[in-house]
Biotite code that builds the C-alpha atoms (Angstrom):
import biotite.structure as struc

atoms = struc.array([
    struc.Atom([2.782, -36.197, 22.732], chain_id="A", res_id=1, res_name="MET", atom_name="CA", element="C"),
    struc.Atom([6.014, -36.327, 24.882], chain_id="A", res_id=2, res_name="ASN", atom_name="CA", element="C"),
    struc.Atom([7.770, -33.745, 26.788], chain_id="A", res_id=3, res_name="LYS", atom_name="CA", element="C"),
    struc.Atom([10.568, -33.545, 24.439], chain_id="A", res_id=4, res_name="MET", atom_name="CA", element="C"),
    struc.Atom([8.128, -32.835, 21.323], chain_id="A", res_id=5, res_name="ASN", atom_name="CA", element="C"),
    struc.Atom([6.243, -30.263, 23.381], chain_id="A", res_id=6, res_name="MET", atom_name="CA", element="C"),
    struc.Atom([9.245, -28.490, 24.264], chain_id="A", res_id=7, res_name="ASN", atom_name="CA", element="C"),
    struc.Atom([10.420, -28.535, 20.452], chain_id="A", res_id=8, res_name="TYR", atom_name="CA", element="C"),
    struc.Atom([6.735, -27.152, 19.495], chain_id="A", res_id=9, res_name="ALA", atom_name="CA", element="C"),
    struc.Atom([6.895, -24.478, 22.218], chain_id="A", res_id=10, res_name="ASP", atom_name="CA", element="C"),
    struc.Atom([10.391, -23.450, 20.973], chain_id="A", res_id=11, res_name="ALA", atom_name="CA", element="C"),
    struc.Atom([9.138, -23.195, 17.521], chain_id="A", res_id=12, res_name="ILE", atom_name="CA", element="C"),
    struc.Atom([6.179, -20.909, 18.612], chain_id="A", res_id=13, res_name="ILE", atom_name="CA", element="C"),
    struc.Atom([8.408, -18.795, 20.869], chain_id="A", res_id=14, res_name="ASP", atom_name="CA", element="C"),
    struc.Atom([10.870, -18.279, 17.846], chain_id="A", res_id=15, res_name="GLY", atom_name="CA", element="C"),
    struc.Atom([7.983, -17.390, 15.422], chain_id="A", res_id=16, res_name="TYR", atom_name="CA", element="C"),
    struc.Atom([6.500, -14.919, 18.162], chain_id="A", res_id=17, res_name="ASN", atom_name="CA", element="C"),
    struc.Atom([10.110, -13.476, 18.623], chain_id="A", res_id=18, res_name="ALA", atom_name="CA", element="C"),
    struc.Atom([10.528, -13.012, 14.828], chain_id="A", res_id=19, res_name="ILE", atom_name="CA", element="C"),
    struc.Atom([7.151, -11.513, 14.282], chain_id="A", res_id=20, res_name="VAL", atom_name="CA", element="C"),
    struc.Atom([7.227, -9.267, 17.196], chain_id="A", res_id=21, res_name="GLY", atom_name="CA", element="C"),
    struc.Atom([10.583, -8.059, 15.939], chain_id="A", res_id=22, res_name="THR", atom_name="CA", element="C"),
    struc.Atom([9.288, -7.257, 12.471], chain_id="A", res_id=23, res_name="VAL", atom_name="CA", element="C"),
    struc.Atom([6.253, -5.360, 13.914], chain_id="A", res_id=24, res_name="VAL", atom_name="CA", element="C"),
    struc.Atom([8.609, -3.443, 16.292], chain_id="A", res_id=25, res_name="ALA", atom_name="CA", element="C"),
    struc.Atom([10.908, -2.602, 13.556], chain_id="A", res_id=26, res_name="VAL", atom_name="CA", element="C"),
    struc.Atom([8.023, -1.483, 11.234], chain_id="A", res_id=27, res_name="LEU", atom_name="CA", element="C"),
    struc.Atom([6.443, 0.561, 14.024], chain_id="A", res_id=28, res_name="SER", atom_name="CA", element="C"),
    struc.Atom([9.694, 2.267, 14.610], chain_id="A", res_id=29, res_name="TYR", atom_name="CA", element="C"),
    struc.Atom([10.496, 3.109, 10.903], chain_id="A", res_id=30, res_name="ILE", atom_name="CA", element="C"),
    struc.Atom([6.856, 3.710, 9.759], chain_id="A", res_id=31, res_name="LEU", atom_name="CA", element="C"),
    struc.Atom([5.199, 4.828, 12.768], chain_id="A", res_id=32, res_name="GLY", atom_name="CA", element="C"),
    struc.Atom([1.914, 3.565, 14.579], chain_id="A", res_id=33, res_name="GLU", atom_name="CA", element="C"),
    struc.Atom([0.215, 3.185, 11.427], chain_id="A", res_id=34, res_name="HIS", atom_name="CA", element="C"),
    struc.Atom([2.737, 0.969, 9.771], chain_id="A", res_id=35, res_name="TRP", atom_name="CA", element="C"),
    struc.Atom([-0.044, -1.473, 8.812], chain_id="A", res_id=36, res_name="ILE", atom_name="CA", element="C"),
    struc.Atom([-1.185, 0.919, 6.046], chain_id="A", res_id=37, res_name="LEU", atom_name="CA", element="C"),
    struc.Atom([2.122, 0.965, 4.322], chain_id="A", res_id=38, res_name="PHE", atom_name="CA", element="C"),
    struc.Atom([2.448, -3.067, 4.542], chain_id="A", res_id=39, res_name="VAL", atom_name="CA", element="C"),
    struc.Atom([-1.057, -2.948, 3.069], chain_id="A", res_id=40, res_name="ALA", atom_name="CA", element="C"),
    struc.Atom([0.146, -0.811, 0.389], chain_id="A", res_id=41, res_name="PHE", atom_name="CA", element="C"),
    struc.Atom([3.261, -2.777, -0.351], chain_id="A", res_id=42, res_name="LEU", atom_name="CA", element="C"),
    struc.Atom([0.916, -5.947, -0.481], chain_id="A", res_id=43, res_name="LEU", atom_name="CA", element="C"),
    struc.Atom([-1.441, -4.248, -2.826], chain_id="A", res_id=44, res_name="LEU", atom_name="CA", element="C"),
    struc.Atom([1.647, -3.368, -4.941], chain_id="A", res_id=45, res_name="ASN", atom_name="CA", element="C"),
    struc.Atom([2.595, -6.967, -5.141], chain_id="A", res_id=46, res_name="VAL", atom_name="CA", element="C"),
    struc.Atom([-0.914, -8.112, -5.972], chain_id="A", res_id=47, res_name="ALA", atom_name="CA", element="C"),
    struc.Atom([-1.322, -5.702, -8.618], chain_id="A", res_id=48, res_name="ASP", atom_name="CA", element="C"),
    struc.Atom([1.797, -6.585, -10.365], chain_id="A", res_id=49, res_name="TRP", atom_name="CA", element="C"),
    struc.Atom([0.890, -10.436, -9.922], chain_id="A", res_id=50, res_name="ILE", atom_name="CA", element="C"),
    struc.Atom([-2.490, -9.969, -11.418], chain_id="A", res_id=51, res_name="THR", atom_name="CA", element="C"),
    struc.Atom([-1.042, -7.777, -14.299], chain_id="A", res_id=52, res_name="GLY", atom_name="CA", element="C"),
    struc.Atom([1.206, -10.541, -15.115], chain_id="A", res_id=53, res_name="TRP", atom_name="CA", element="C"),
    struc.Atom([-1.551, -13.187, -14.742], chain_id="A", res_id=54, res_name="MET", atom_name="CA", element="C"),
    struc.Atom([-3.823, -10.961, -17.202], chain_id="A", res_id=55, res_name="LYS", atom_name="CA", element="C"),
    struc.Atom([-0.928, -10.781, -19.675], chain_id="A", res_id=56, res_name="SER", atom_name="CA", element="C"),
    struc.Atom([-0.183, -14.417, -19.401], chain_id="A", res_id=57, res_name="ARG", atom_name="CA", element="C"),
    struc.Atom([-3.963, -15.373, -19.937], chain_id="A", res_id=58, res_name="MET", atom_name="CA", element="C"),
    struc.Atom([-4.082, -13.004, -22.885], chain_id="A", res_id=59, res_name="ALA", atom_name="CA", element="C"),
    struc.Atom([-0.789, -14.425, -24.285], chain_id="A", res_id=60, res_name="GLY", atom_name="CA", element="C"),
    struc.Atom([0.820, -10.949, -23.986], chain_id="A", res_id=61, res_name="LYS", atom_name="CA", element="C"),
    struc.Atom([3.448, -11.633, -21.601], chain_id="A", res_id=62, res_name="GLU", atom_name="CA", element="C"),
    struc.Atom([6.198, -9.045, -21.804], chain_id="A", res_id=63, res_name="ASN", atom_name="CA", element="C"),
    struc.Atom([9.378, -8.600, -19.405], chain_id="A", res_id=64, res_name="SER", atom_name="CA", element="C"),
    struc.Atom([9.928, -4.903, -20.372], chain_id="A", res_id=65, res_name="VAL", atom_name="CA", element="C"),
    struc.Atom([6.204, -4.180, -19.353], chain_id="A", res_id=66, res_name="LYS", atom_name="CA", element="C"),
    struc.Atom([6.833, -6.348, -16.118], chain_id="A", res_id=67, res_name="GLY", atom_name="CA", element="C"),
    struc.Atom([9.789, -4.247, -15.320], chain_id="A", res_id=68, res_name="TRP", atom_name="CA", element="C"),
    struc.Atom([8.066, -1.045, -16.159], chain_id="A", res_id=69, res_name="GLN", atom_name="CA", element="C"),
    struc.Atom([5.355, -2.075, -13.658], chain_id="A", res_id=70, res_name="GLY", atom_name="CA", element="C"),
    struc.Atom([7.884, -2.509, -11.077], chain_id="A", res_id=71, res_name="VAL", atom_name="CA", element="C"),
    struc.Atom([9.490, 0.722, -11.717], chain_id="A", res_id=72, res_name="LEU", atom_name="CA", element="C"),
    struc.Atom([6.002, 2.390, -11.540], chain_id="A", res_id=73, res_name="LYS", atom_name="CA", element="C"),
    struc.Atom([5.471, 0.807, -8.056], chain_id="A", res_id=74, res_name="LYS", atom_name="CA", element="C"),
    struc.Atom([9.013, 2.259, -6.998], chain_id="A", res_id=75, res_name="LEU", atom_name="CA", element="C"),
    struc.Atom([7.766, 5.658, -8.336], chain_id="A", res_id=76, res_name="GLY", atom_name="CA", element="C"),
    struc.Atom([4.546, 5.284, -6.136], chain_id="A", res_id=77, res_name="TYR", atom_name="CA", element="C"),
    struc.Atom([6.797, 4.792, -2.972], chain_id="A", res_id=78, res_name="TRP", atom_name="CA", element="C"),
    struc.Atom([9.033, 7.812, -3.882], chain_id="A", res_id=79, res_name="ILE", atom_name="CA", element="C"),
    struc.Atom([5.605, 9.783, -4.307], chain_id="A", res_id=80, res_name="MET", atom_name="CA", element="C"),
    struc.Atom([4.689, 8.805, -0.842], chain_id="A", res_id=81, res_name="VAL", atom_name="CA", element="C"),
    struc.Atom([8.218, 9.607, 0.619], chain_id="A", res_id=82, res_name="MET", atom_name="CA", element="C"),
    struc.Atom([7.964, 12.934, -1.040], chain_id="A", res_id=83, res_name="VAL", atom_name="CA", element="C"),
    struc.Atom([4.502, 13.787, 0.251], chain_id="A", res_id=84, res_name="ALA", atom_name="CA", element="C"),
    struc.Atom([5.383, 12.808, 3.861], chain_id="A", res_id=85, res_name="PHE", atom_name="CA", element="C"),
    struc.Atom([8.593, 14.515, 3.631], chain_id="A", res_id=86, res_name="GLY", atom_name="CA", element="C"),
    struc.Atom([7.174, 17.666, 2.319], chain_id="A", res_id=87, res_name="ALA", atom_name="CA", element="C"),
    struc.Atom([4.689, 17.653, 5.249], chain_id="A", res_id=88, res_name="GLY", atom_name="CA", element="C"),
    struc.Atom([7.486, 17.295, 7.783], chain_id="A", res_id=89, res_name="ALA", atom_name="CA", element="C"),
    struc.Atom([9.565, 20.192, 6.147], chain_id="A", res_id=90, res_name="VAL", atom_name="CA", element="C"),
    struc.Atom([6.548, 22.444, 6.057], chain_id="A", res_id=91, res_name="PHE", atom_name="CA", element="C"),
    struc.Atom([6.104, 21.491, 9.787], chain_id="A", res_id=92, res_name="ILE", atom_name="CA", element="C"),
    struc.Atom([9.644, 22.425, 10.608], chain_id="A", res_id=93, res_name="GLU", atom_name="CA", element="C"),
    struc.Atom([9.364, 25.668, 8.530], chain_id="A", res_id=94, res_name="ILE", atom_name="CA", element="C"),
    struc.Atom([6.221, 26.427, 10.398], chain_id="A", res_id=95, res_name="GLY", atom_name="CA", element="C"),
    struc.Atom([8.086, 26.102, 13.692], chain_id="A", res_id=96, res_name="LYS", atom_name="CA", element="C"),
    struc.Atom([10.666, 28.446, 12.526], chain_id="A", res_id=97, res_name="ALA", atom_name="CA", element="C"),
    struc.Atom([8.395, 31.170, 11.805], chain_id="A", res_id=98, res_name="ILE", atom_name="CA", element="C"),
    struc.Atom([5.804, 30.633, 14.459], chain_id="A", res_id=99, res_name="GLY", atom_name="CA", element="C"),
    struc.Atom([2.990, 29.119, 12.317], chain_id="A", res_id=100, res_name="VAL", atom_name="CA", element="C"),
    struc.Atom([1.366, 25.633, 13.156], chain_id="A", res_id=101, res_name="ASN", atom_name="CA", element="C"),
    struc.Atom([1.517, 23.934, 9.758], chain_id="A", res_id=102, res_name="LEU", atom_name="CA", element="C"),
    struc.Atom([0.902, 20.408, 11.244], chain_id="A", res_id=103, res_name="GLY", atom_name="CA", element="C"),
    struc.Atom([-2.089, 20.261, 8.784], chain_id="A", res_id=104, res_name="ILE", atom_name="CA", element="C"),
    struc.Atom([0.318, 19.522, 5.987], chain_id="A", res_id=105, res_name="THR", atom_name="CA", element="C"),
    struc.Atom([0.848, 15.916, 7.487], chain_id="A", res_id=106, res_name="THR", atom_name="CA", element="C"),
    struc.Atom([-2.519, 15.144, 5.707], chain_id="A", res_id=107, res_name="LEU", atom_name="CA", element="C"),
    struc.Atom([-0.708, 15.805, 2.465], chain_id="A", res_id=108, res_name="LEU", atom_name="CA", element="C"),
    struc.Atom([1.191, 12.344, 2.749], chain_id="A", res_id=109, res_name="GLY", atom_name="CA", element="C"),
    struc.Atom([-1.969, 10.586, 4.082], chain_id="A", res_id=110, res_name="TRP", atom_name="CA", element="C"),
    struc.Atom([-4.012, 11.914, 1.058], chain_id="A", res_id=111, res_name="PHE", atom_name="CA", element="C"),
    struc.Atom([-1.364, 10.629, -1.477], chain_id="A", res_id=112, res_name="VAL", atom_name="CA", element="C"),
    struc.Atom([-1.312, 7.237, 0.341], chain_id="A", res_id=113, res_name="LEU", atom_name="CA", element="C"),
    struc.Atom([-5.012, 6.838, 0.452], chain_id="A", res_id=114, res_name="ALA", atom_name="CA", element="C"),
    struc.Atom([-5.169, 7.929, -3.356], chain_id="A", res_id=115, res_name="SER", atom_name="CA", element="C"),
    struc.Atom([-2.600, 5.344, -4.233], chain_id="A", res_id=116, res_name="LEU", atom_name="CA", element="C"),
    struc.Atom([-3.943, 2.545, -2.246], chain_id="A", res_id=117, res_name="ILE", atom_name="CA", element="C"),
    struc.Atom([-7.417, 3.245, -4.059], chain_id="A", res_id=118, res_name="ILE", atom_name="CA", element="C"),
    struc.Atom([-5.552, 3.250, -7.348], chain_id="A", res_id=119, res_name="ASN", atom_name="CA", element="C"),
    struc.Atom([-3.934, -0.099, -6.573], chain_id="A", res_id=120, res_name="GLU", atom_name="CA", element="C"),
    struc.Atom([-7.134, -1.789, -5.696], chain_id="A", res_id=121, res_name="ILE", atom_name="CA", element="C"),
    struc.Atom([-8.867, -0.434, -8.887], chain_id="A", res_id=122, res_name="ARG", atom_name="CA", element="C"),
    struc.Atom([-5.912, -1.680, -10.859], chain_id="A", res_id=123, res_name="SER", atom_name="CA", element="C"),
    struc.Atom([-6.124, -5.130, -9.394], chain_id="A", res_id=124, res_name="ILE", atom_name="CA", element="C"),
    struc.Atom([-9.925, -5.161, -10.165], chain_id="A", res_id=125, res_name="LEU", atom_name="CA", element="C"),
    struc.Atom([-9.392, -4.011, -13.678], chain_id="A", res_id=126, res_name="GLU", atom_name="CA", element="C"),
    struc.Atom([-6.739, -6.823, -14.188], chain_id="A", res_id=127, res_name="ASN", atom_name="CA", element="C"),
    struc.Atom([-9.313, -9.270, -12.911], chain_id="A", res_id=128, res_name="PHE", atom_name="CA", element="C"),
    struc.Atom([-11.794, -7.860, -15.354], chain_id="A", res_id=129, res_name="VAL", atom_name="CA", element="C"),
    struc.Atom([-9.562, -7.926, -18.341], chain_id="A", res_id=130, res_name="GLU", atom_name="CA", element="C"),
    struc.Atom([-8.580, -11.427, -17.424], chain_id="A", res_id=131, res_name="ALA", atom_name="CA", element="C"),
    struc.Atom([-12.235, -12.476, -17.593], chain_id="A", res_id=132, res_name="GLY", atom_name="CA", element="C"),
    struc.Atom([-13.011, -12.695, -14.013], chain_id="A", res_id=133, res_name="TYR", atom_name="CA", element="C"),
    struc.Atom([-16.541, -11.599, -12.855], chain_id="A", res_id=134, res_name="ASN", atom_name="CA", element="C"),
    struc.Atom([-15.901, -8.854, -10.380], chain_id="A", res_id=135, res_name="VAL", atom_name="CA", element="C"),
    struc.Atom([-18.957, -7.839, -8.095], chain_id="A", res_id=136, res_name="PRO", atom_name="CA", element="C"),
    struc.Atom([-20.114, -4.419, -8.995], chain_id="A", res_id=137, res_name="ALA", atom_name="CA", element="C"),
    struc.Atom([-20.156, -3.221, -5.407], chain_id="A", res_id=138, res_name="ILE", atom_name="CA", element="C"),
    struc.Atom([-16.175, -3.270, -5.426], chain_id="A", res_id=139, res_name="LEU", atom_name="CA", element="C"),
    struc.Atom([-15.996, -1.044, -8.462], chain_id="A", res_id=140, res_name="THR", atom_name="CA", element="C"),
    struc.Atom([-18.710, 1.162, -7.325], chain_id="A", res_id=141, res_name="LYS", atom_name="CA", element="C"),
    struc.Atom([-17.382, 1.572, -3.929], chain_id="A", res_id=142, res_name="GLY", atom_name="CA", element="C"),
    struc.Atom([-13.999, 2.368, -5.199], chain_id="A", res_id=143, res_name="LEU", atom_name="CA", element="C"),
    struc.Atom([-15.521, 5.210, -7.377], chain_id="A", res_id=144, res_name="GLN", atom_name="CA", element="C"),
    struc.Atom([-17.095, 6.729, -4.285], chain_id="A", res_id=145, res_name="VAL", atom_name="CA", element="C"),
    struc.Atom([-13.995, 6.342, -2.086], chain_id="A", res_id=146, res_name="ALA", atom_name="CA", element="C"),
    struc.Atom([-11.781, 7.884, -5.004], chain_id="A", res_id=147, res_name="ASP", atom_name="CA", element="C"),
    struc.Atom([-14.189, 10.902, -5.320], chain_id="A", res_id=148, res_name="SER", atom_name="CA", element="C"),
    struc.Atom([-14.075, 11.432, -1.574], chain_id="A", res_id=149, res_name="ILE", atom_name="CA", element="C"),
    struc.Atom([-10.312, 11.180, -1.082], chain_id="A", res_id=150, res_name="VAL", atom_name="CA", element="C"),
    struc.Atom([-9.744, 13.269, -4.102], chain_id="A", res_id=151, res_name="ASN", atom_name="CA", element="C"),
    struc.Atom([-12.598, 15.725, -3.620], chain_id="A", res_id=152, res_name="ASN", atom_name="CA", element="C"),
    struc.Atom([-14.015, 15.375, -6.916], chain_id="A", res_id=153, res_name="ASP", atom_name="CA", element="C"),
    struc.Atom([-17.274, 17.262, -7.731], chain_id="A", res_id=154, res_name="SER", atom_name="CA", element="C"),
    struc.Atom([-19.455, 18.032, -10.781], chain_id="A", res_id=155, res_name="GLU", atom_name="CA", element="C"),
    struc.Atom([-19.094, 21.818, -9.988], chain_id="A", res_id=156, res_name="ASP", atom_name="CA", element="C"),
    struc.Atom([-15.300, 21.902, -10.053], chain_id="A", res_id=157, res_name="ALA", atom_name="CA", element="C"),
])
C-alpha cells in the first residue's frame, strides 16, 4: 500500500472515530452515564417492530394500521420512561425544598426502564415463536425470572 492510500485510510478511520466519539459524547450528555441502556432499549424497540412485521408477513397478515399502532406503542413506552425519570427528578427537588432526602425515587425510572426492556425482549421472543422459530427455553424461562424479580411478583401477594 502506498503512502497516499495509507493516509486516506487513516483519514477514514479518524473520521469514523470522530463521528462515533461525538455520538457517544452527545448521548452521554443527554442520557447520562448509562446511555447505553437507553440505546439498547431503542434497538430492542426496533427489533420488536421488525420481528412483529416479519411474523405478520410470514402469516400473510401484514397490516399497515397495526404497524403504525406498534410504532405509536413504542413512542408511548418512551413517554412512560420520560415520565418515570421526570417524576423521580421532581420528587427529589420537592424533597430538597422540604428537607427530606427523596433520592430513592430515582429508582422509579430505572424500574420502569428495566420492566420495559424485559417486555421488549419477551415480545421479540413471542414474535419468533409465532413465526415458527424454535426459541430456546432458557430464554423464555430466564425472562420470567427477571420479570418476577423486577416487578417483585410473589405468590403471597
